[in-house]
Structures are given as C-alpha cells and as structure tokens.
C-alpha positions in Angstrom: -0.1 0.0 0.0 2.8 2.3 0.9 4.6 1.5 -2.5 1.2 2.2 -4.3 0.9 5.6 -2.7 4.5 6.4 -3.6 4.0 5.5 -7.2 0.8 7.5 -7.3 2.7 10.5 -5.7 5.4 10.5 -8.3 3.1 9.8 -11.5 3.7 12.5 -14.1 1.0 15.3 -13.5 0.4 16.3 -17.0 -2.3 18.7 -15.8 0.3 21.1 -14.7 2.0 20.7 -18.1 -1.2 21.6 -20.0 -2.1 24.5 -17.6 1.5 26.1 -17.7 1.7 25.7 -21.5 -1.8 27.2 -21.9 -0.9 30.2 -19.8 2.3 30.8 -21.7 0.6 30.5 -25.2 -2.3 32.7 -23.9 0.2 35.4 -23.0 2.1 35.0 -26.3 -1.2 35.3 -28.1 -2.1 38.5 -26.4 1.3 39.9 -27.4 0.7 38.8 -30.9 -2.7 40.5 -31.1 -1.3 43.7 -29.6 1.5 43.6 -32.3 -1.0 43.1 -35.2 -3.4 45.9 -33.6 -0.4 48.3 -33.4 0.6 47.5 -36.9 -2.9 48.1 -38.2 -3.4 51.4 -36.2 0.0 52.6 -37.7 -1.2 51.8 -41.2 -4.4 53.7 -40.8 -2.5 56.6 -39.2 -0.1 56.7 -42.2 -2.9 56.6 -44.7 -4.6 59.6 -43.2 -1.6 61.9 -43.7 -2.1 64.5 -46.4 0.5 65.5 -49.1 -0.1 68.6 -51.2 0.9 69.1 -54.8 0.8 72.7 -55.4 0.1 73.4 -59.1 1.6 76.2 -61.2 -0.6 79.2 -61.8 -0.9 78.7 -65.5 -2.5 75.2 -65.1 -6.1 75.2 -66.1 -8.9 73.6 -64.1 -9.3 70.9 -66.8 -5.6 70.1 -66.8 -5.5 69.9 -63.0 -8.4 67.6 -62.9 -6.8 65.3 -65.5 -3.6 65.3 -63.4 -5.6 64.4 -60.4 -7.4 61.5 -62.2 -4.1 60.2 -63.5 -2.5 60.3 -60.1 -5.6 58.4 -58.6 -4.6 55.5 -60.9 -1.1 55.2 -59.5 -0.6 52.2 -57.2 0.9 54.3 -54.5 -2.0 56.7 -54.3 -4.9 55.8 -51.9 -6.9 59.0 -52.6 -6.4 62.1 -54.8 -8.6 65.2 -54.5 -8.3 68.2 -56.7 -8.8 71.6 -54.9 -9.4 74.6 -57.1 -8.3 78.2 -56.3 -11.8 79.0 -55.3 -12.1 76.0 -53.0 -8.8 76.8 -51.4 -10.0 80.3 -50.7 -13.2 78.9 -49.1 -11.3 76.5 -47.0 -8.9 79.4 -45.9 -11.9 81.5 -44.8 -13.4 78.7 -42.9 -10.2 77.8 -41.0 -9.1 81.3 -40.2 -12.2 83.3 -40.2 -10.6 85.9 -42.4 -11.6 86.9 -46.0 -8.6 88.3 -47.9 -11.0 89.4 -50.7 -11.7 92.5 -48.5 -8.1 93.4 -49.0 -7.1 92.0 -52.3 -8.9 92.2 -55.7 -7.4 88.7 -56.7 -7.1 85.2 -55.3 -3.5 84.7 -54.2 -3.9 81.0 -53.5 -3.0 78.1 -55.9 -5.0 75.1 -57.1 -3.6 71.9 -55.6 -4.0 68.1 -55.5 -4.3 66.6 -52.1 -2.8 63.1 -51.9 -3.3 60.3 -49.4 -0.8 57.5 -49.9 -0.7 53.9 -49.1 1.1 53.3 -45.9 4.1 51.6 -47.6 5.0 54.8 -49.5 4.8 57.1 -46.5 8.3 56.3 -45.3 10.9 59.2 -45.5 13.0 57.4 -48.2 9.9 56.5 -50.3 8.7 60.2 -50.0 12.0 61.5 -51.1 11.9 59.4 -54.4 8.2 60.4 -54.9 9.1 64.1 -54.5 11.8 63.9 -57.1 9.6 62.1 -59.6 6.6 64.4 -59.0 8.6 67.6 -59.5 9.6 66.6 -62.8 6.1 67.2 -63.9 5.9 70.7 -65.3 2.4 71.3 -64.0 3.6 70.9 -60.3 5.3 73.7 -58.4 5.9 72.0 -55.1 5.4 68.7 -53.2 4.5 69.9 -49.7 4.2 67.9 -46.5 5.1 68.2 -42.9 8.5 66.7 -43.0 9.3 67.0 -39.2 6.0 65.2 -38.4 6.7 62.4 -40.9 10.2 61.9 -39.6 9.1 61.9 -35.9 6.2 59.5 -36.7 8.4 57.1 -38.6 11.0 57.1 -35.8 8.5 56.4 -33.0 6.5 53.8 -34.9 9.9 52.0 -35.6 10.8 52.2 -31.9 7.5 50.7 -30.8 7.8 47.9 -33.4 11.3 47.2 -32.1 10.2 47.1 -28.5 7.3 44.7 -29.4 9.7 42.6 -31.3 12.2 42.4 -28.4 9.4 41.5 -26.0 8.2 38.8 -28.3 11.7 37.2 -28.6 12.2 37.5 -24.7 8.8 35.9 -24.2 9.6 33.2 -26.7 12.7 32.2 -24.7 10.9 32.4 -21.4 8.0 30.5 -22.8 10.3 27.6 -24.0 12.1 27.5 -20.5 8.8 27.3 -18.6 7.3 24.6 -20.9 10.6 22.7 -21.0 11.0 22.8 -17.2 7.4 21.6 -16.6 7.7 18.8 -19.1 11.1 17.7 -17.7 9.4 17.5 -14.2 6.6 15.4 -15.6 9.1 13.0 -17.4 11.2 12.8 -14.3 8.7 10.4 -12.7 9.0 8.1 -15.6 12.8 7.8 -15.6 12.7 4.4 -13.9 10.3 3.1 -16.5 12.6 4.5 -19.2 15.5 2.6 -17.6 13.4 -0.6 -17.4 12.6 -0.4 -21.1 16.2 0.1 -22.0 17.1 -3.0 -20.0 14.8 -5.2 -21.9 16.2 -4.1 -25.2 13.8 -1.3 -26.2 15.3 1.1 -28.8 15.4 4.8 -28.0 12.8 5.5 -30.7 10.4 2.9 -29.4 10.9 4.4 -25.8 10.4 8.0 -27.1 7.3 7.4 -29.2 4.7 7.3 -26.4 6.1 10.2 -24.6 6.3 12.4 -27.8 2.7 11.4 -28.6 1.8 12.4 -25.1 3.7 15.6 -25.6 1.9 16.4 -28.8 -1.5 15.7 -27.3 -0.6 18.1 -24.3 0.5 20.7 -26.7 -2.7 20.5 -28.7 -4.9 20.5 -25.6 -3.1 23.6 -24.2 -3.2 25.4 -27.5 -7.0 24.7 -27.8 -7.6 26.1 -24.3 -5.4 29.2 -25.0 -7.2 30.0 -28.3 -10.5 29.5 -26.6 -9.5 31.9 -23.8 -8.3 34.4 -26.4 -11.5 34.3 -28.3 -13.6 34.6 -25.3 -11.6 37.7 -24.2 -11.9 39.1 -27.7 -15.7 38.7 -27.8 -16.0 40.5 -24.4 -13.8 43.3 -25.7 -16.0 43.6 -28.8 -19.1 43.7 -26.8 -17.9 46.9 -25.2 -15.7 48.4 -28.0 -17.3 47.3 -31.4 -14.8 49.5 -33.2 -12.0 47.1 -32.2 -13.1 44.8 -35.1 -11.6 47.2 -37.6 -8.2 47.2 -35.7 -8.2 43.5 -35.0 -10.0 41.6 -37.8 -10.9 37.9 -37.6 -8.0 37.2 -40.1 -5.6 38.5 -37.4 -7.0 36.1 -34.9 -6.7 33.3 -37.4 -3.0 34.1 -37.9 -2.4 34.3 -34.2 -4.3 31.0 -33.6 -2.3 29.2 -36.3 0.9 30.5 -34.8 0.0 29.3 -31.3 -0.9 25.9 -32.7 2.5 25.6 -34.3 4.3 26.9 -31.2 2.4 24.7 -28.8 3.1 21.5 -30.6 6.7 22.5 -31.4 7.5 23.6 -27.8 5.9 20.4 -26.3 7.6 18.0 -28.8 11.1 19.5 -28.5 10.8 19.8 -24.8 9.6 16.1 -24.5 12.3 14.9 -26.8 15.0 16.7 -24.8 13.7 15.4 -21.5 13.4 11.8 -22.5 16.8 11.8 -24.2 18.4 13.1 -20.9 17.2 10.1 -19.0 18.1 7.7 -21.8 21.8 8.9 -21.5 21.8 8.7 -17.7 23.9 6.1 -15.7 22.0 4.1 -13.2 23.5 5.8 -10.2 22.3 9.2 -11.6 18.7 8.1 -11.7 18.3 8.2 -7.9 
C-alpha cells in the first residue's frame, strides 16, 4: 500500500504541463494581437496623412483635374482630391475666419491636388523618391508635407515595433524555458520506466514514441484552451468596444491562432524529446 501511494505520488502530472503551457501560449497570443493591432493602427494613421501638390498658376482647371485623375490610378496613391483656387479660398476663410478678398482684388492661392498615400509609401526614403519624380512634372510647383511630423512619426513607430519584437523574442525564450521545465518534471517520474525499457532491449525510438505522442497531445490541448480563452476575451472586448473589429479583424485572430498551434506543438515535442533523451543517457547511479 505504501509503495502504491509512492507510485501515485510520483506519477507525471500532465495537468500542470497543460495549464502552464496554456498560460504561456495565452500570454504569447495576447502579445501577438497587440503587435498586429499596433501595426494596423500605424497603417491607418499613415494613410490619413495628407500630401499637397501645389500646381503652377498657368495650369487650367481641366488640366489639373486630368492630373488628379491620372494620379488616382497610381498604385501608391490611396486617394487624390483636386482643390481649385476658389475651393482653397473657401477653406482658408473657414479655417481662419478671415476673408482676404476684402483686402485684395485677386485670389493669391494656388490650385492643388491633395494626396493620401498607401502606408508603404509614407516612409521618408519613399517620399524623397516620390518628390523627385513628381517635381519632374511641369504642372507641379511644389510637393509639400510636414517633414518633421513624418520623420518623428516614422521614428516612433519603428521604436515601438522594435520594443514589441524584443518583448516577443524574450517571451519566446521564457516560454520555452517554462514549458521545457514543466515537461522535464513530468518525465522525471518516468525515469525508472525508461531505464526498465532500456534493460529489456527497447530502442530509443520505441521508448520516445509514447512520450512524444503524449507531448503532442498536451500541446494540442493547451493550444485549444489558450485559443478558446483568447477568443472569449476578444468577444468580451468587442461587446464593449465594437470599433476594435476594424483594428483586430478575424483574419488576425486566425493568424495568431495558427501561430499558437505551431508553437504549442513545437515546444511540447522539442521539450519532451530533450527530457526523454536526458534520461536515456543517464547512468544508473544518476537516476536516484
């Protein structure tokens, strides 16, 4: 009876393996969602930036509209809007509350084309190339945008991306360590069984197979629980903040879930294989 209790006490508790793996994968999934959400917010922010093509004074309204239409068809343009001299004057009056027509008998403003670019073309180096290309057009006088704001935005977004990437790599290492340690503790209780199978002539592959199968099952179960927890949390957030659906679409959740599935199985298999191999190589006196 005493021996039975001792054997029960030292049987591998795979419940702890599944729970610890689930918590690690859940945390990793949250970070993945934050990373994708940040990337989507940055994309939306970049695509709201406005770039102004100031046209020369001798460009007619028809020519300006034709230029606007041709720019709209460019792959790097998200939206192009023609602003006539009259429209520019109206906007100026609305924004400043002043009407320069009281002082001047002519409109000093220029017609322009307001551009919104796709996010990939709003980086400083891409903008420099676009500016050089656009200023070759004889109808364009100037390519204007807030350079300090663009530079600052680019720098800060890059810093945030690097910080999130660093956290992800650190969490990846910590995750593997936690899962590996937990699985090693679970396999530890089977070390005598592994030695007994060696003594009766079982090959290493034969001994490892049931442990690897169990590790794969644990990884799948932990991943399923982690994904279920993430989806439940996401539904609760959507119930309070429906606009989050635009920032974190379901495609993002599918990508994160697929990544968690791969990580969960990979971590479990590798950790189980390392733990079993360790006890396969131990001498008898090291087992006690």
